[in-house]
Backbone bond lengths (Angstrom), bond angles and torsions (degrees), N, CA, C in turn:
res aa  C-N    CA-C-N  psi(-1)  N-CA   C-N-CA  omega(-1)  CA-C   N-CA-C  phi
1 X - - - 1.446 - - 1.576 108.40 -
2 X 1.359 113.00 139.61 1.431 117.78 -178.38 1.512 113.64 -75.18
3 X 1.296 118.82 169.90 1.450 125.55 -179.76 1.591 106.99 -65.40
4 X 1.295 118.50 151.98 1.500 124.01 178.72 1.541 104.64 -60.76
5 X 1.349 112.95 152.15 1.469 122.63 174.03 1.561 109.67 -65.20
6 X 1.356 114.75 144.71 1.506 115.14 172.67 1.505 112.62 -75.11
7 X 1.337 117.69 163.38 1.441 119.65 178.48 1.487 109.09 -71.09
8 X 1.329 118.23 137.61 1.435 123.97 175.31 1.505 111.13 -128.37
9 X 1.347 119.72 150.80 1.431 125.08 178.94 1.499 115.08 -130.83
10 X 1.252 116.62 131.70 1.451 121.90 -176.74 1.562 109.20 -131.97
11 X 1.322 113.32 171.40 1.458 121.75 178.30 1.590 104.64 -129.78
12 X 1.282 114.88 138.50 1.485 119.15 170.86 1.535 110.50 -116.79
13 X 1.350 114.93 126.16 1.420 121.82 -177.30 1.513 110.88 -114.81
14 X 1.282 120.06 129.93 1.407 124.62 167.20 1.492 109.83 -72.40
15 X 1.351 118.58 131.36 1.439 124.72 -176.75 1.568 107.98 -85.63
16 X 1.394 114.87 57.73 1.448 121.57 -172.27 1.571 112.46 -114.51
17 X 1.343 112.61 30.04 1.480 114.72 -179.78 1.551 105.93 -143.80
18 X 1.341 113.93 166.95 1.505 116.14 178.97 1.475 113.72 -52.65
19 X 1.343 120.16 148.61 1.473 127.00 -171.56 1.502 108.93 -56.93
20 X 1.278 121.92 -49.40 1.496 123.87 -174.37 1.555 109.75 -57.85
21 X 1.366 117.79 -33.99 1.386 119.42 -175.96 1.519 108.89 -81.23
22 X 1.279 116.46 -33.93 1.503 120.15 173.44 1.500 109.94 -60.14
23 X 1.374 119.85 -46.63 1.376 122.35 -179.89 1.504 112.72 -63.14
24 X 1.350 116.35 -40.26 1.440 120.13 179.58 1.549 112.79 -63.66
25 X 1.344 115.23 -37.61 1.480 118.51 177.62 1.517 109.84 -68.36
26 X 1.338 117.88 -42.83 1.447 118.91 -179.77 1.505 110.99 -60.84
27 X 1.300 118.29 -44.03 1.430 120.72 178.15 1.499 114.88 -61.01
28 X 1.352 114.34 -39.65 1.373 122.68 176.05 1.538 112.69 -61.92
29 X 1.330 117.57 -51.97 1.448 122.08 174.61 1.488 113.09 -55.79
30 X 1.338 118.91 -39.56 1.404 124.06 -177.67 1.596 109.25 -66.68
31 X 1.312 113.26 -38.83 1.507 121.17 179.07 1.523 109.04 -59.66
32 X 1.308 116.87 -34.09 1.511 120.22 -176.39 1.468 113.45 -77.72
33 X 1.365 119.43 -10.90 1.422 119.61 174.10 1.559 116.05 101.25
34 X 1.355 115.77 5.69 1.495 113.87 178.02 1.564 112.82 -56.50
35 X 1.286 114.15 150.19 1.464 120.75 -175.63 1.540 109.36 -75.96
36 X 1.336 116.36 -34.08 1.456 118.01 -179.39 1.541 112.40 -148.39
37 X 1.277 119.59 160.28 1.486 124.02 173.18 1.574 104.27 -136.62
38 X 1.299 111.45 146.54 1.443 116.22 -172.73 1.526 109.70 -139.22
39 X 1.337 116.37 152.02 1.485 122.53 168.55 1.528 106.03 -109.79
40 X 1.304 115.29 175.35 1.531 120.83 176.62 1.461 111.17 -106.72
41 X 1.311 119.79 173.24 1.432 123.24 -174.90 1.568 106.53 -127.96
42 X 1.326 113.23 93.70 1.482 118.29 174.53 1.515 108.22 -143.42
43 X 1.281 116.23 165.49 1.478 123.19 170.60 1.511 107.66 -87.20
44 X 1.327 115.78 -30.99 1.442 122.27 -179.39 1.513 107.69 -145.92
45 X 1.296 119.89 145.19 1.499 120.11 178.67 1.482 114.18 -67.82
46 X 1.331 119.75 117.39 1.530 122.09 -175.89 1.532 111.41 -50.15
47 X 1.316 117.28 -42.74 1.472 119.71 -176.57 1.510 115.30 -83.00
48 X 1.332 116.14 -5.83 1.490 119.89 178.73 1.537 108.33 -150.52
49 X 1.358 117.37 64.32 1.466 122.56 -179.32 1.502 109.55 -59.17
50 X 1.374 115.23 134.19 1.434 119.62 176.78 1.481 112.98 97.21
51 X 1.377 117.96 -9.47 1.439 122.04 -178.01 1.503 108.94 -86.59
52 X 1.350 114.26 173.96 1.477 123.75 179.13 1.550 108.51 -55.78
53 X 1.345 118.75 132.47 1.402 120.81 178.53 1.544 109.85 -159.98
54 X 1.391 116.30 127.87 1.426 123.51 175.71 1.506 109.39 -93.81
55 X 1.392 117.49 147.03 1.424 123.29 174.54 1.507 112.17 -62.41
56 X 1.280 123.88 141.16 1.469 124.67 -166.94 1.549 116.54 -67.92
57 X 1.379 115.69 -52.53 1.432 116.45 -171.91 1.487 112.14 -72.78
58 X 1.301 121.55 -34.23 1.426 121.61 176.58 1.528 112.91 -72.30
59 X 1.306 114.17 -34.46 1.528 116.71 170.48 1.485 114.06 -61.81
60 X 1.346 114.02 -41.92 1.484 116.99 179.25 1.491 111.11 -61.68
61 X 1.343 117.81 -42.00 1.446 122.47 -176.71 1.579 107.58 -55.49
62 X 1.339 115.59 -47.02 1.492 120.73 -179.21 1.496 109.44 -61.77
63 X 1.354 117.96 -46.76 1.401 123.22 -175.82 1.530 110.63 -65.68
64 X 1.303 118.11 -41.19 1.422 122.88 173.18 1.483 115.02 -50.70
65 X 1.308 112.89 -42.19 1.474 121.04 177.93 1.485 115.65 -67.28
66 X 1.315 114.21 -22.79 1.463 119.01 -171.42 1.497 113.98 -113.13
67 X 1.382 113.71 15.84 1.465 121.40 172.21 1.552 105.94 -124.03
68 X 1.309 116.96 171.19 1.440 118.71 -173.97 1.585 112.57 -126.44
69 X 1.298 115.86 -36.96 1.484 121.11 -169.53 1.483 116.37 -118.33
70 X 1.284 116.26 -36.17 1.543 119.03 -169.39 1.435 112.93 -75.79
71 X 1.386 118.49 145.79 1.424 120.35 172.26 1.432 113.78 -67.65
72 X 1.329 123.75 148.94 1.439 125.64 -173.93 1.471 109.76 -133.54
73 X 1.328 114.97 148.54 1.503 119.77 -179.45 1.568 110.20 -169.76
74 X 1.346 109.66 173.24 1.471 122.66 176.23 1.534 104.80 -110.15
75 X 1.355 115.99 127.23 1.458 119.66 -177.23 1.493 112.17 -113.28
76 X 1.218 120.12 90.60 1.486 130.80 -15.16 1.489 107.66 -120.81
77 X 1.387 115.01 160.35 1.466 119.95 177.30 1.512 109.89 -64.86
78 X 1.344 119.58 137.39 1.399 124.04 -179.19 1.542 104.85 -87.46
79 X 1.369 115.03 128.20 1.418 118.35 179.52 1.518 112.19 -68.63
80 X 1.340 119.28 -23.61 1.444 118.27 177.75 1.504 118.11 -72.92
81 X 1.338 116.28 -7.52 1.467 121.67 -177.18 1.523 114.13 -88.11
82 X 1.329 117.78 -25.17 1.465 123.88 -172.69 1.492 109.86 -146.13
83 X 1.388 113.32 149.67 1.470 120.07 166.34 1.564 104.99 -61.86
84 X 1.341 115.29 140.57 1.466 117.06 -178.38 1.505 114.04 -61.25
85 X 1.375 115.05 -27.97 1.509 114.74 -178.67 1.554 106.61 -71.14
86 X 1.263 119.25 -35.92 1.515 120.42 178.52 1.501 107.48 -66.22
87 X 1.373 119.12 -46.20 1.408 121.40 178.48 1.555 112.88 -56.89
88 X 1.265 116.11 -47.14 1.455 120.67 179.25 1.512 110.17 -62.76
89 X 1.304 120.84 -39.08 1.473 122.11 179.45 1.535 108.43 -66.57
90 X 1.370 117.20 -42.79 1.473 117.45 177.09 1.427 114.31 -61.26
91 X 1.341 117.41 -36.52 1.462 122.17 179.14 1.548 110.67 -65.75
92 X 1.323 116.03 -41.15 1.489 122.44 -179.36 1.566 106.53 -62.86
93 X 1.314 119.67 -43.08 1.448 121.53 179.72 1.546 108.86 -60.35
94 X 1.290 116.35 -49.10 1.493 122.93 -179.30 1.529 107.14 -60.36
95 X 1.312 123.49 -38.29 1.434 126.17 -178.31 1.514 107.26 -65.64
96 X 1.260 120.74 -40.73 1.460 124.08 174.71 1.573 113.10 -68.04
97 X 1.344 115.97 -45.72 1.490 119.34 174.57 1.480 112.46 -55.30
98 X 1.274 119.38 -40.62 1.478 126.07 -174.37 1.526 111.05 -89.15
99 X 1.371 120.18 -2.74 1.435 121.04 -176.17 1.516 112.87 62.83
100 X 1.294 116.05 35.98 1.489 119.33 172.99 1.593 111.76 92.87
101 X 1.245 118.57 30.73 1.491 122.31 178.31 1.548 113.89 -107.78
102 X 1.275 118.77 8.11 1.486 122.28 -175.68 1.498 112.08 -77.22
103 X 1.320 118.44 131.84 1.448 128.62 169.33 1.483 107.03 -106.52
104 X 1.246 121.30 114.11 1.445 124.87 -174.73 1.548 111.08 -89.04
105 X 1.342 116.52 111.99 1.452 117.79 -177.79 1.538 108.07 -118.80
106 X 1.371 113.02 142.07 1.437 119.66 -176.84 1.527 111.56 -149.84
107 X 1.263 118.18 141.99 1.448 124.28 177.11 1.518 109.68 -138.92
108 X 1.347 116.16 174.34 1.418 118.87 -170.58 1.611 112.57 -82.89
109 X 1.350 115.52 -15.55 1.440 121.49 -175.14 1.524 111.70 100.78
110 X 1.381 117.99 142.42 1.463 118.79 -173.58 1.488 116.29 -147.91
111 X 1.358 118.03 -26.19 1.453 116.94 -171.88 1.518 110.87 -90.60
112 X 1.311 116.16 93.02 1.432 123.83 -171.46 1.548 114.70 -59.87
113 X 1.361 118.92 -39.99 1.428 117.28 -178.36 1.473 116.21 -58.49
114 X 1.331 120.37 -35.82 1.512 121.18 179.54 1.494 109.83 -68.72
115 X 1.370 116.33 -36.43 1.428 116.26 174.44 1.508 116.47 -58.67
116 X 1.332 113.12 -40.51 1.460 119.87 179.21 1.518 109.32 -70.20
117 X 1.314 122.57 -38.81 1.384 128.26 179.61 1.478 112.52 -62.66
118 X 1.403 116.50 -37.84 1.478 118.24 -170.95 1.578 108.16 -108.43
119 X 1.365 118.23 10.63 1.442 119.09 177.74 1.484 116.23 68.16
120 X 1.368 118.85 33.83 1.387 126.13 179.52 1.556 109.05 -99.87
121 X 1.246 117.56 129.58 1.486 120.98 -177.98 1.473 110.39 -65.16
122 X 1.314 118.23 130.93 1.444 124.10 177.57 1.520 109.92 -119.99
123 X 1.295 118.11 101.62 1.468 122.48 -171.03 1.530 108.16 -75.47
124 X 1.321 112.54 164.61 1.503 119.01 172.42 1.529 105.35 -66.22
125 X 1.362 114.23 160.32 1.465 121.07 -168.65 1.444 114.87 -57.48
126 X 1.306 117.26 -39.12 1.557 115.76 -177.56 1.563 109.75 -61.29
127 X 1.317 112.88 -48.22 1.518 116.38 179.14 1.475 112.35 -62.49
128 X 1.307 118.97 -40.41 1.504 123.94 179.95 1.591 105.71 -55.06
129 X 1.315 118.34 -46.34 1.454 121.94 -175.87 1.464 110.65 -72.62
130 X 1.359 118.70 -39.73 1.470 121.12 178.90 1.582 108.58 -63.73
131 X 1.319 119.00 -43.66 1.439 121.36 175.26 1.481 112.59 -62.51
132 X 1.273 117.03 -36.90 1.449 120.04 -179.75 1.508 111.36 -66.30
133 X 1.320 115.60 -42.49 1.575 116.55 177.92 1.492 112.06 -58.13
134 X 1.338 115.46 -40.27 1.437 117.62 -179.66 1.540 111.37 -69.81
135 X 1.368 114.03 -36.46 1.433 117.51 -178.54 1.498 110.49 -64.71
136 X 1.357 119.82 -41.13 1.482 122.88 179.80 1.538 105.00 -63.49
137 X 1.297 122.22 -38.68 1.432 123.16 -176.70 1.580 109.78 -66.67
138 X 1.389 114.14 -43.72 1.415 116.65 176.25 1.501 114.86 -61.76
139 X 1.285 116.20 -45.34 1.530 120.23 175.90 1.532 111.90 -58.21
140 X 1.300 115.50 -48.02 1.438 120.29 -179.69 1.551 109.52 -57.36
141 X 1.323 119.04 -45.71 1.449 118.54 177.52 1.525 113.61 -64.06
142 X 1.345 117.24 -42.01 1.425 118.27 179.01 1.563 116.80 -68.05
143 X 1.300 115.80 -19.72 1.414 120.44 174.01 1.534 111.37 -75.86
144 X 1.315 114.58 -21.42 1.530 117.81 -168.24 1.507 112.47 -115.76
145 X 1.282 120.62 -17.35 1.533 119.86 -169.95 1.495 109.54 -129.39
146 X 1.296 114.50 142.57 1.494 122.26 176.84 1.510 114.66 -79.26
147 X 1.353 117.32 -16.39 1.417 123.22 170.54 1.501 107.41 -137.20
148 X 1.344 113.76 134.38 1.502 119.64 -171.44 1.506 108.56 -128.99
149 X 1.290 114.26 128.03 1.520 125.22 168.23 1.494 108.16 -118.71
150 X 1.311 118.81 129.33 1.431 124.38 177.26 1.507 108.89 -146.83
151 X 1.336 113.28 128.29 1.470 119.52 -177.72 1.556 111.95 -121.33
152 X 1.358 111.97 79.74 1.423 116.61 -178.56 1.589 113.24 -99.62
153 X 1.234 116.92 -179.05 1.408 122.16 175.30 1.474 111.86 -72.76
154 X 1.394 117.74 -38.44 1.396 123.51 -176.32 1.489 117.30 -105.88
155 X 1.386 115.36 -25.24 1.449 121.09 -178.30 1.496 108.05 -132.54
156 X 1.378 114.70 139.53 1.473 118.24 -178.50 1.588 104.25 -138.53
157 X 1.289 117.17 129.68 1.370 127.78 171.10 1.572 112.19 -119.87
158 X 1.245 122.11 133.44 1.482 123.83 -177.78 1.555 110.02 -123.15
159 X 1.286 120.02 101.76 1.435 129.06 175.95 1.568 103.90 49.30
160 X 1.320 119.01 51.58 1.469 122.25 -177.85 1.505 111.15 -78.83
161 X 1.348 119.82 119.97 1.433 122.29 178.30 1.490 112.84 -66.98
162 X 1.284 114.28 140.57 1.473 115.57 -167.83 1.622 109.86 -147.74
163 X 1.276 112.90 73.51 1.477 120.13 178.44 1.511 110.65 -129.36
164 X 1.268 117.14 130.57 1.475 128.55 16.06 1.496 108.24 -96.83
165 X 1.376 110.44 157.98 1.440 117.00 168.88 1.526 112.56 -74.06
166 X 1.323 122.01 166.04 1.430 122.19 -177.70 1.577 110.66 -67.79
167 X 1.315 114.82 160.85 1.473 119.81 176.52 1.535 111.50 -60.47
168 X 1.377 115.46 -42.89 1.444 122.09 -175.63 1.493 107.65 -80.36
169 X 1.323 118.70 127.73 1.434 121.61 177.28 1.562 108.14 -124.07
170 X 1.346 119.43 144.50 1.541 125.84 4.73 1.528 117.04 -70.70
171 X 1.375 113.36 -13.77 1.452 116.00 175.50 1.551 109.84 -173.67
172 X 1.333 117.69 162.96 1.521 113.82 169.94 1.515 113.02 -62.61
173 X 1.291 121.18 145.98 1.399 124.49 -177.47 1.565 109.74 -54.94
174 X 1.363 114.95 133.05 1.457 121.00 -175.80 1.531 110.55 -95.90
175 X 1.283 114.62 123.95 1.515 121.10 173.16 1.495 108.74 -108.00
176 X 1.300 117.00 129.44 1.478 124.57 176.59 1.493 110.78 -118.17
177 X 1.323 113.00 119.59 1.521 117.42 175.95 1.562 109.40 -85.85
178 X 1.294 115.93 118.68 1.502 120.24 -170.57 1.525 108.87 -150.58
179 X 1.413 111.26 145.05 1.499 119.28 172.38 1.527 110.03 -133.41
180 X 1.301 119.22 -41.81 1.465 119.90 -175.60 1.547 109.45 -81.32
181 X 1.384 114.31 164.74 1.462 117.91 -168.07 1.529 113.05 -66.20
182 X 1.368 121.08 -36.94 1.404 120.70 179.85 1.451 112.60 -67.60
183 X 1.379 119.24 -38.64 1.421 121.91 174.34 1.551 112.83 -66.28
184 X 1.291 117.96 -36.12 1.425 121.06 175.73 1.475 111.76 -68.25
185 X 1.234 120.44 -29.03 1.423 124.61 177.52 1.573 105.11 -65.73
186 X 1.303 119.39 -49.19 1.411 121.45 176.96 1.521 112.58 -58.28
187 X 1.321 118.35 -41.30 1.440 121.35 177.58 1.526 110.60 -61.81
188 X 1.383 117.79 -38.57 1.396 121.05 178.45 1.502 111.61 -62.28
189 X 1.314 115.75 -35.50 1.483 119.91 -176.95 1.568 111.89 -74.27
190 X 1.379 115.41 -44.09 1.450 121.70 -162.93 1.534 115.02 -117.36
191 X 1.324 118.74 -27.86 1.431 119.89 -165.16 1.565 113.52 -76.02
192 X 1.308 117.77 144.57 1.426 123.40 163.32 1.593 112.67 -90.76
193 X 1.347 112.59 -24.18 1.456 119.39 175.14 1.590 107.29 -141.05
194 X 1.259 111.46 136.71 1.482 118.62 173.64 1.501 106.02 -110.79
195 X 1.336 117.04 134.20 1.468 123.78 -177.69 1.478 111.23 -129.76
196 X 1.410 115.15 138.09 1.404 116.46 179.26 1.627 105.42 -157.20
197 X 1.332 114.98 149.25 1.478 121.97 171.27 1.525 108.85 -94.55
198 X 1.326 113.85 177.93 1.498 119.65 172.30 1.582 110.10 131.58
199 X 1.321 112.25 -179.56 1.419 117.67 176.36 1.585 109.93 -76.19
200 X 1.328 118.81 166.10 1.413 120.85 -178.10 1.541 112.41 -56.55
201 X 1.352 113.87 -43.71 1.416 119.81 178.27 1.498 112.67 -61.96
202 X 1.345 120.14 -43.90 1.405 121.11 174.38 1.508 114.68 -59.47
203 X 1.379 114.09 -44.47 1.471 119.96 179.89 1.490 109.79 -58.12
204 X 1.325 118.68 -41.99 1.422 122.48 -175.96 1.537 109.26 -65.53
205 X 1.356 118.03 -36.53 1.457 121.60 177.15 1.485 111.81 -68.18
206 X 1.315 119.71 -39.15 1.489 122.15 178.75 1.552 109.86 -66.17
207 X 1.336 111.48 -41.18 1.529 120.11 -177.45 1.502 107.83 -61.91
208 X 1.370 118.54 -43.49 1.432 120.13 -178.61 1.485 111.57 -63.98
209 X 1.347 118.35 -40.78 1.443 121.06 -179.49 1.574 108.67 -63.17
210 X 1.337 117.13 -45.12 1.496 120.90 175.79 1.484 110.11 -54.84
211 X 1.334 121.04 -43.80 1.474 121.88 179.75 1.503 109.00 -65.36
212 X 1.328 119.50 -36.31 1.465 117.18 178.89 1.555 110.82 -66.57
213 X 1.274 118.32 -41.52 1.463 121.07 174.29 1.514 110.34 -61.37
214 X 1.307 120.12 -43.73 1.459 117.85 177.38 1.525 112.93 -59.73
215 X 1.322 116.04 -39.45 1.494 117.77 179.06 1.523 110.18 -66.03
216 X 1.305 117.86 -39.20 1.454 119.46 -178.81 1.478 108.13 -67.49
217 X 1.283 122.84 -32.34 1.452 124.14 -177.73 1.549 114.45 -91.57
218 X 1.322 114.97 -3.84 1.429 121.45 -178.87 1.582 112.45 70.65
219 X 1.326 114.04 28.43 1.472 117.19 -179.04 1.544 109.69 -98.85
220 X 1.333 115.71 140.12 1.489 120.92 173.62 1.503 110.50 -61.48
221 X 1.325 119.45 114.36 1.464 120.77 178.89 1.515 114.98 -59.00
222 X 1.373 115.50 -30.87 1.407 119.88 177.68 1.521 115.58 -66.01
223 X 1.274 117.99 -13.22 1.459 124.55 -176.01 1.562 108.65 -76.36
224 X 1.240 119.57 -12.67 1.434 125.84 -175.08 1.550 108.47 -111.52
225 X 1.387 117.60 123.49 1.436 125.64 175.86 1.566 103.64 -68.57
226 X 1.333 116.14 135.53 1.445 122.64 177.42 1.540 108.27 -106.07
227 X 1.388 116.10 103.17 1.417 118.81 -160.95 1.568 109.48 -117.22
228 X 1.309 112.18 128.92 1.478 118.02 178.17 1.511 109.93 -94.41
229 X 1.344 116.67 130.91 1.428 118.84 166.51 1.613 108.20 -97.40
230 X 1.301 114.18 105.66 1.455 120.07 -170.06 1.522 113.19 -82.78
231 X 1.301 117.95 97.21 1.510 125.08 169.02 1.511 103.91 -86.30
232 X 1.329 115.76 126.31 1.400 120.90 177.85 1.482 114.85 -60.95
233 X 1.372 116.07 -35.18 1.463 119.08 179.21 1.440 114.46 -70.49
234 X 1.297 121.36 -13.80 1.439 124.48 175.91 1.519 115.52 -101.93
235 X 1.290 115.64 5.46 1.429 124.09 -179.11 1.474 111.20 -111.73
236 X 1.338 116.83 160.14 1.486 119.47 -175.70 1.592 111.60 -72.18
237 X 1.300 115.37 -23.23 1.443 121.27 -179.47 1.570 110.00 -153.80
238 X 1.244 117.38 149.78 1.447 123.80 175.35 1.601 107.32 -66.48
239 X 1.292 117.77 116.00 1.498 120.78 -176.01 1.499 109.44 -64.04
240 X 1.344 120.29 -21.56 1.487 121.18 -178.10 1.490 111.60 -84.99
241 X 1.328 118.47 -6.28 1.469 120.02 178.21 1.523 114.06 -56.93
242 X 1.293 115.38 -37.04 1.494 119.67 -179.01 1.510 109.04 -163.81
243 X 1.306 114.65 163.79 1.456 118.84 174.28 1.533 113.15 -61.34
244 X 1.353 115.40 -33.00 1.424 119.83 177.69 1.476 113.68 -70.33
245 X 1.354 116.49 -34.78 1.437 121.75 171.19 1.496 117.28 -60.11
246 X 1.356 111.87 -40.25 1.500 118.32 177.94 1.531 110.51 -72.13
247 X 1.249 119.67 -40.25 1.424 125.20 176.79 1.584 108.78 -61.79
248 X 1.337 115.79 -39.53 1.469 116.56 -178.97 1.554 109.58 -68.85
249 X 1.380 117.76 -36.89 1.425 120.48 -179.24 1.541 108.30 -65.87
250 X 1.319 118.87 -43.39 1.431 120.15 -178.70 1.565 109.17 -61.09
251 X 1.327 115.95 -44.10 1.440 119.62 -179.04 1.499 112.54 -63.04
252 X 1.365 113.87 -47.78 1.503 119.52 -175.59 1.550 110.03 -62.08
253 X 1.375 114.02 -55.91 1.494 117.78 179.45 1.479 114.04 -67.01
254 X 1.315 117.78 -30.85 1.480 119.23 178.28 1.502 108.52 -64.61
255 X 1.334 122.90 -38.98 1.439 124.31 175.77 1.549 112.08 -63.99
256 X 1.364 113.80 -28.19 1.463 117.81 177.89 1.477 115.32 -83.96
257 X 1.424 117.07 -1.70 1.423 121.10 173.12 1.486 115.10 120.20
258 X 1.346 120.54 -11.51 1.403 121.72 -175.37 1.547 111.03 -75.00
259 X 1.338 114.15 140.39 1.507 121.43 173.77 1.463 110.93 -125.28
260 X 1.296 118.83 2.41 1.461 124.90 173.96 1.555 111.66 -138.14
261 X 1.299 115.19 136.61 1.467 118.57 -176.02 1.533 108.64 -127.13
262 X 1.322 112.54 104.90 1.544 122.05 176.68 1.484 104.79 -100.65
263 X 1.276 122.08 108.72 1.404 128.66 -171.11 1.524 113.20 -110.15
264 X 1.294 120.26 139.56 1.485 121.26 174.38 1.530 104.91 -57.66
265 X 1.310 112.60 141.36 1.457 116.69 -172.60 1.526 108.66 -71.11
266 X 1.396 111.72 158.80 1.511 117.07 -172.05 1.476 110.77 -85.72
267 X 1.360 118.51 165.47 1.387 125.05 165.51 1.470 115.50 -64.70
268 X 1.344 120.92 156.26 1.465 117.24 -178.82 1.529 111.76 -61.09
269 X 1.338 118.75 -29.92 1.475 119.84 179.65 1.484 113.27 -72.55
270 X 1.394 119.36 -5.39 1.403 125.16 179.94 1.603 108.25 -104.55
271 X 1.274 120.22 1.81 1.429 122.96 -175.91 1.603 108.94 -60.38
272 X 1.219 118.70 -31.02 1.462 118.83 178.26 1.546 111.53 -62.24
273 X 1.347 116.61 -43.13 1.466 120.21 176.01 1.523 110.12 -64.40
274 X 1.394 115.34 -43.21 1.444 124.82 177.70 1.592 108.49 -50.57
275 X 1.207 118.14 -47.08 1.498 121.60 -176.62 1.537 109.68 -73.27
276 X 1.270 118.13 -32.33 1.453 120.12 174.10 1.562 111.47 -66.34
277 X 1.374 112.14 -39.63 1.518 113.44 177.03 1.534 108.93 -68.19
278 X 1.265 119.41 -39.24 1.508 123.30 177.53 1.493 110.44 -60.37
279 X 1.292 121.64 -42.68 1.451 124.19 -178.23 1.526 106.57 -68.20
280 X 1.329 121.05 -38.36 1.439 122.72 -173.69 1.592 110.92 -78.38
281 X 1.289 114.77 -45.43 1.465 118.34 -170.83 1.507 113.66 -102.59
282 X 1.345 118.18 -22.17 1.473 121.61 -177.64 1.498 116.51 -118.16
283 X 1.292 112.09 9.47 1.521 119.67 177.18 1.533 112.83 57.13
284 X 1.391 115.87 30.60 1.411 118.98 175.38 1.581 109.62 -63.95
285 X 1.343 113.22 145.49 1.454 119.26 -179.84 1.534 106.45 -99.23
286 X 1.318 116.47 123.48 1.441 121.50 179.55 1.547 108.29 -100.21
287 X 1.326 112.93 141.87 1.490 117.31 179.17 1.521 111.20 -87.83
288 X 1.231 116.11 -177.62 1.533 120.05 -171.99 1.506 111.72 -66.01
289 X 1.335 116.66 -17.92 1.518 117.02 177.56 1.537 110.47 -84.40
290 X 1.411 117.89 -2.92 1.408 121.75 177.83 1.526 113.71 87.97
291 X 1.312 114.51 6.67 1.506 118.07 175.71 1.520 108.30 -114.21
292 X 1.337 113.74 162.60 1.504 118.57 177.88 1.438 111.32 -61.61
293 X 1.360 116.60 156.63 1.436 123.66 -178.05 1.505 111.53 -53.36
294 X 1.327 117.46 -36.39 1.467 120.35 175.99 1.589 104.14 -107.00
295 X 1.295 114.70 84.75 1.445 120.11 -169.88 1.557 109.70 -74.81
296 X 1.332 113.76 152.40 1.445 120.38 176.21 1.517 111.22 -57.43
297 X 1.324 116.36 -25.07 1.512 117.88 179.40 1.477 113.77 -65.63
298 X 1.384 118.22 -17.86 1.386 123.52 174.39 1.531 111.95 -75.33
299 X 1.351 115.90 -18.39 1.480 121.44 -168.55 1.488 110.65 -121.74
300 X 1.268 116.75 -44.56 1.511 121.19 -163.02 1.544 111.55 -87.10
301 X 1.272 113.63 125.84 1.498 120.07 172.81 1.516 107.27 -118.88
302 X 1.331 118.81 115.64 1.473 119.43 -177.75 1.517 112.73 -60.74
303 X 1.285 118.75 157.55 1.451 122.40 -179.88 1.555 110.98 -57.71
304 X 1.338 116.52 139.59 1.386 120.85 179.18 1.591 111.01 -76.69
């Protein structure tokens, strides 16, 4: 068995604000030393339907071009929104734009109301998962082969030319969002990272199922990053309320199996705690004013 995964820390931002403000926030978070920054994949924000919202993959392409170090991804792309060949092609472009910083995230799809609003077919759960398994296989092949043939029930490719391949080889790291046992089985087979939201007790249960699948497949469980998507509404306390709250989250979810923490980004009034977190966990250097050397004040302009 390999050594345990190191602790990692990321930020997830909803692309629900003007573009220049989104770019400013990403540059700020990158300056603090976070390992990764992510956008979401929706047509409209579930918690704020009808509000401002950019499409995920195209937004990520722009943000990849305007950052330099941080790993970038969509947490996670919905398989119902795109043919997997298109999704893989988009990911390859972003991997080139970012010079090999793309984290490829994919899930089966879950928010039914937006499917109904935009006329997108939302299958019953069994078919959603069956389609998802094939989609993961298609993307995996397209990341590795210059010609791809795939004969599935839902997706078919016939000697499809596929150049260029991604910068990262054998492929960009694959993140699978999963909670139910069939999805966790697919994660055990294919994922470099498994990601889920929920309470600490729920996360522990999902993690245990993933370990059982790894054992059945003979896969080293430590080869998969165990990643929390931290929704404040699903947690006992907002981790950005204080440094102590963030420490408590890391301890509680760490005991449940998490070794990566991708947390919804804080409000501007919580940036002081954010910088304390960065100083403690990411070795960010704070200047004499108590803010990071590339302070949010250089980037952030509050809404007028």
